[in-house]
C-alpha positions in Angstrom: -101.0 -70.3 -173.5 -103.2 -67.5 -174.9 -103.1 -64.9 -172.1 -102.1 -61.4 -172.5 -98.3 -61.8 -171.9 -97.9 -64.5 -174.6 -97.1 -63.9 -178.2 -99.2 -67.2 -179.2 -102.7 -66.8 -180.8 -105.1 -68.8 -182.8 -102.4 -69.3 -185.3 -100.4 -71.6 -183.3 -103.4 -73.7 -181.7 -102.3 -76.8 -183.5 -98.5 -77.0 -182.3 -97.8 -78.7 -178.9 -94.7 -76.6 -177.5 -91.5 -78.7 -176.8 -89.6 -77.9 -173.6 -86.0 -77.5 -173.7 -85.4 -80.7 -171.9 -87.7 -83.7 -172.0 -86.2 -85.7 -169.1 -84.9 -84.6 -165.7 -81.3 -84.6 -166.8 -80.6 -80.9 -167.5 -77.3 -80.1 -169.1 -76.3 -76.5 -169.9 -79.6 -75.4 -169.5 -80.2 -71.5 -170.4 -82.6 -69.4 -168.3 -85.0 -67.3 -170.2 -88.1 -65.3 -169.0 -91.3 -66.7 -169.5 -92.3 -65.4 -172.7 -89.1 -65.9 -174.4 -89.2 -69.9 -172.9 -92.5 -69.9 -174.3 -91.4 -68.7 -177.8 -88.6 -70.9 -178.1 -90.7 -74.2 -177.1 -93.2 -73.4 -179.9 -89.9 -73.1 -182.3 -88.6 -76.6 -181.0 -91.8 -77.8 -181.9 -92.0 -76.6 -185.7 -88.4 -77.6 -186.1 -89.5 -81.4 -185.2 -92.6 -80.9 -187.5 -90.0 -79.5 -190.4 -92.7 -76.7 -191.1 -91.9 -74.3 -193.5 -94.6 -71.4 -193.6 -95.0 -67.7 -193.2 -96.0 -68.2 -189.6 -92.5 -69.8 -189.3 -90.8 -67.0 -190.9 -92.3 -64.5 -188.6 -91.6 -67.0 -185.6 -87.8 -66.7 -186.7 -87.7 -63.0 -186.3 -88.8 -63.4 -182.6 -86.5 -65.9 -181.9 -83.4 -63.7 -183.3 -84.6 -61.0 -181.6 -84.2 -63.0 -178.4 -80.5 -64.3 -179.2 -79.5 -63.6 -182.8 -76.8 -66.2 -182.3 -79.3 -69.2 -182.7 -77.8 -70.4 -185.8 -80.9 -72.8 -186.8 -83.4 -69.8 -186.7 -81.3 -68.4 -189.4 -81.2 -71.6 -191.4 -84.9 -71.8 -191.1 -85.7 -68.1 -192.0 -83.6 -69.0 -195.3 -85.5 -71.9 -196.0 -88.6 -69.7 -195.9 -87.4 -67.0 -197.9 -86.4 -69.6 -200.8 -89.9 -71.4 -200.4 -92.4 -68.5 -199.9 -92.9 -66.4 -203.0 -94.2 -63.1 -201.6 -91.3 -62.4 -199.0 -90.1 -58.9 -199.6 -86.2 -58.8 -200.3 -86.1 -54.9 -199.4 -88.3 -55.5 -196.3 -85.6 -58.2 -195.3 -82.7 -56.2 -195.8 -84.2 -53.3 -194.0 -85.1 -55.5 -191.2 -81.6 -56.4 -191.1 -80.2 -52.9 -191.0 -82.1 -52.5 -187.8 -80.8 -55.3 -185.9 -77.1 -55.1 -187.5 -75.9 -52.0 -185.7 -77.0 -53.2 -182.3 -75.4 -56.7 -182.8 -72.7 -56.1 -185.4 -70.3 -58.6 -184.3 -72.6 -61.7 -184.7 -71.6 -64.0 -187.6 -75.0 -65.2 -188.3 -76.4 -61.6 -189.3 -73.4 -61.2 -191.6 -73.6 -64.5 -193.4 -77.7 -64.1 -193.7 -76.9 -61.0 -195.5 -74.4 -62.6 -197.8 -76.6 -65.3 -198.9 -79.4 -62.7 -199.3 -77.5 -60.1 -201.4 -75.7 -63.0 -203.5 -79.3 -64.7 -204.2 -81.2 -61.3 -205.1 -77.7 -60.1 -206.9 -78.0 -56.9 -205.4 -75.6 -55.1 -203.2 -77.4 -51.4 -203.7 -77.9 -51.3 -199.8 -74.2 -52.5 -198.7 -72.1 -49.3 -198.8 -74.7 -47.5 -196.5 -75.0 -50.1 -193.9 -71.1 -50.6 -193.8 -71.1 -47.0 -193.3 -73.2 -47.0 -190.3 -71.1 -50.0 -188.7 -68.1 -48.4 -189.2 -69.5 -45.0 -187.5 -69.6 -47.3 -184.4 -66.7 -49.3 -185.2 -64.1 -48.6 -187.5 -62.3 -51.8 -187.1 -65.2 -54.2 -187.4 -63.8 -57.4 -189.0 -67.3 -58.5 -190.1 -67.9 -55.5 -191.9 -64.4 -55.3 -193.7 -64.7 -59.0 -194.8 -68.0 -58.3 -196.0 -66.8 -55.2 -197.9 -64.1 -57.3 -199.4 -66.6 -60.4 -200.4 -68.8 -57.8 -201.8 -66.1 -56.2 -204.1 -65.0 -59.8 -205.4 -68.7 -60.5 -205.8 -70.0 -57.5 -207.6 -66.6 -55.8 -208.6 -68.0 -52.7 -207.0 -65.0 -50.9 -206.9 -66.3 -47.2 -207.8 -65.1 -44.8 -205.2 -63.1 -47.1 -203.1 -59.9 -45.4 -203.2 -61.2 -42.2 -202.3 -62.9 -44.3 -199.3 -59.9 -45.3 -198.3 -58.1 -42.1 -198.4 -61.2 -40.6 -196.4 -60.6 -43.2 -193.8 -57.0 -42.8 -193.4 -57.2 -38.7 -193.0 -59.8 -39.9 -190.1 -57.2 -42.5 -188.3 -54.1 -43.2 -190.1 -53.4 -45.9 -187.7 -56.6 -47.7 -188.7 -55.0 -51.2 -189.3 -58.3 -52.3 -190.8 -58.4 -49.8 -193.7 -54.6 -50.8 -194.4 -55.3 -54.2 -194.9 -58.2 -53.5 -197.1 -56.0 -51.1 -199.6 -53.6 -53.9 -199.8 -56.4 -56.0 -200.9 -58.0 -53.4 -203.3 -54.7 -52.5 -205.1 -53.8 -56.0 -205.5 -57.5 -56.8 -206.8 -57.5 -53.7 -209.1 -54.1 -54.3 -210.8 -52.6 -57.4 -210.3 -54.0 -58.7 -214.2 -51.4 -56.6 -215.4 -48.7 -57.7 -214.1 -45.9 -55.6 -215.9 -47.4 -52.3 -215.0 -47.8 -53.7 -211.3 -44.5 -54.4 -211.0 -43.0 -51.4 -212.8 -45.6 -48.8 -211.8 -47.9 -49.8 -209.1 -45.7 -51.5 -206.7 -42.9 -48.3 -206.6 -46.0 -46.0 -206.4 -47.7 -47.8 -203.4 -44.2 -48.0 -201.5 -43.8 -44.2 -202.2 -47.5 -43.7 -200.9 -46.7 -45.9 -197.7 -43.5 -43.8 -197.2 -45.6 -40.7 -197.6 -47.6 -42.1 -194.9 -44.8 -43.1 -192.5 -43.6 -39.3 -192.7 -46.6 -38.2 -191.4 -46.9 -40.9 -188.5 -43.4 -42.6 -188.0 -44.8 -44.7 -185.0 -47.6 -46.2 -187.3 -46.8 -49.6 -188.0 -49.6 -50.1 -190.1 -47.8 -48.3 -192.8 -44.6 -49.9 -192.4 -46.4 -53.7 -192.6 -48.3 -52.0 -196.0 -44.9 -51.1 -197.1 -43.7 -54.8 -196.3 -46.3 -56.6 -197.8 -45.1 -55.6 -201.4 -41.6 -56.4 -200.9 -42.5 -59.9 -199.2 -45.5 -60.8 -201.4 -43.6 -60.3 -204.6 -40.0 -61.0 -203.8 -38.8 -57.7 -204.2 -35.8 -56.1 -202.3 -35.7 -53.0 -200.3 -32.4 -52.2 -202.2 -34.6 -52.0 -205.3 -36.1 -48.8 -203.9 -33.4 -46.4 -202.5 -36.0 -44.2 -201.4 -36.7 -46.4 -198.7 -33.5 -46.2 -197.0 -33.4 -42.5 -197.7 -36.7 -41.9 -196.2 -35.8 -44.2 -192.9 -32.5 -42.6 -192.3 -33.9 -39.1 -192.6 -36.8 -39.9 -190.0 -34.2 -41.9 -187.8 -32.3 -38.6 -186.8 -35.6 -37.4 -185.1 -37.5 -40.4 -184.5 -36.3 -43.3 -182.3 -38.8 -46.1 -183.3 -38.5 -49.9 -183.5 -40.6 -49.7 -186.7 -37.9 -47.4 -188.2 -34.7 -49.5 -187.3 -36.5 -52.8 -187.9 -36.5 -52.0 -191.5 -33.2 -50.5 -191.5 -32.1 -53.9 -190.1 -33.7 -55.9 -193.2 -31.9 -53.3 -195.6 -28.4 -53.4 -194.2 -29.0 -57.4 -193.9 -29.5 -57.2 -197.9 -26.3 -55.0 -197.6 -24.4 -57.5 -196.0 -23.5 -54.6 -193.6 -22.9 -56.7 -190.4 -21.6 -53.7 -188.3 -24.8 -51.4 -189.3 -27.2 -54.4 -188.5 -25.7 -54.9 -185.0 -26.1 -51.0 -184.7 -29.6 -51.5 -185.4 -30.3 -54.4 -183.2 -28.7 -52.9 -180.3 -31.2 -49.8 -180.8 -34.0 -52.3 -181.2 -33.2 -54.5 -177.9 -33.5 -51.0 -176.0 -36.6 -49.8 -178.0 -38.5 -53.1 -178.2 -37.2 -54.6 -174.8 -40.3 -57.3 -174.8 -38.7 -58.9 -177.7 -35.3 -59.0 -176.4 -34.6 -62.4 -177.1 -35.8 -62.2 -180.8 -33.6 -59.5 -181.6 -30.7 -61.5 -180.0 -31.6 -64.4 -182.2 -31.6 -62.1 -185.2 -28.2 -61.1 -184.1 -26.9 -64.7 -184.2 -28.7 -65.5 -187.2 -27.8 -62.6 -189.4 -27.8 -63.9 -193.4 -24.5 -62.3 -193.9 
């Protein structure tokens, strides 16, 4: 195995490679090029041997470069990090940074990163790498989930409101940013329930209405507003500015989001005629959900 196309050297002469299948029955066989096959054969052998060492740590990098979704390679790599004292955290993070941009939707990479920064109690690298991920994919689920975990774990909220504002200036329809804002506002202020109910919720409703005025076809802002109404058992009628704003917008904008929320408001008011007017509009504007709107008409809580 020690030829010029092989990754194997004298360091591995004591290991007998273990092939993917040991008999003639091959189920779900994965085809690799010759070098990848050789590398994985050696990796299987060290798994059987239960070896944890620096050479195994280096081998996991090669395995991950072949396929970052090989979960056991990450597990073994973390065992090496736990048991080998001279592995450098900063170098590990920098290595992760390089592969993360190319494979930013791989669960194993994000989990490994979370375990590392939790272990070393250091999130100083995180906002920079998240920015790089957002630059290529502003709605990357893993990146937003990682950000929420990081905020909860380290309480690192400095600059986050400004960050959200900048994101919405770039794309006011980015539902991931709106979801993150809902998390962050609740995280920052929910402890003070009186102020949250009396100041924060009204402020956030006004905030969402201002964004709705900018882009009345943006469903995310409507969902954000609804979130505070539903989660905290409020009524639309507690906030007259909602109805006033929607009626003003409805003069120029014929969108299902406006009339759907007006329907909820009229239902609270027990105004059956206005409810049916809204539903008739919605059947036209949102025809794909025609059956749902007819169901709403039959089941109005009036």
